[in-house]
N, C-alpha and C positions, 0 to 999 in steps of 0.2 A: 114785276112781271118778267117772265122768261119767254123769249121768242126763239123758236126752233124753225129751221128751214130745211126742207128736203128738196134737193135740186141735183140734176145731172142732165147734161145736154142730150145724151144718148137715150133713145127710147127702149122700153122693155127691160129696164133694170130694177123694177120694183118700187118706183117712187110712190105710186098711189097706194100700193099694198103696205108699204112702210108707214105712210102717213095715216092711213085708216087704223092700222094696228096700234101705232103709237098714241094716236088720239083716243082710241078706245081704252087702252090701258090707263092713260092718265085720267080719263073721265071716271073709270072704275075706282080709282084712288081718291076720288072726290075733287079733282082739279077742274077748274073751268077751262074749257077747250074751245078754241075757234079755229076751224079749218077753212082756209081760203084757197079756192081753186083758180090758179092763174094759168093752167094748161089750156092752150087753144083747143085741144080735143075734148076738154071738159070731163076727163076721166073720173075725177073725184066726185063731181056733181052726178055723173051717171051712176056711180057706185051707190049713191044715196037715193037713187030713183028720180032724179031731176033730168028733164030733157032741156038742154041748153037752148034749143031752137024755140021752145015754148015760153021762155022767160021774157018778161017785159023789159028788163034791163040787165046789164051785166057789169062786170068789173071794168070793162072798157068805158062804160058811161061814167063810172066813178072817176077814173083817171082823166077823162076829158072834161070834167066839170071843175 
C-alpha cells in the first residue's frame, strides 16, 4: 500500500485540485483510491457534492472514538 499526502498550510495553492486530479488519474489506471478530507472547510467533500453540514458524522467523530 502506498500512502500519498497533499498538504500545505497556505490556502489557495491547489491542494484540493491536486488531490482530485491525482486520485482520478490513479483510479483510471485501475488503482484503488481512498480520498480523505481533513480540511476544516471540507473542500474535497464539497467537490464531490457532499454538504459537510448535512452529514451525520465526520472525521472528528472517528478521531474522538
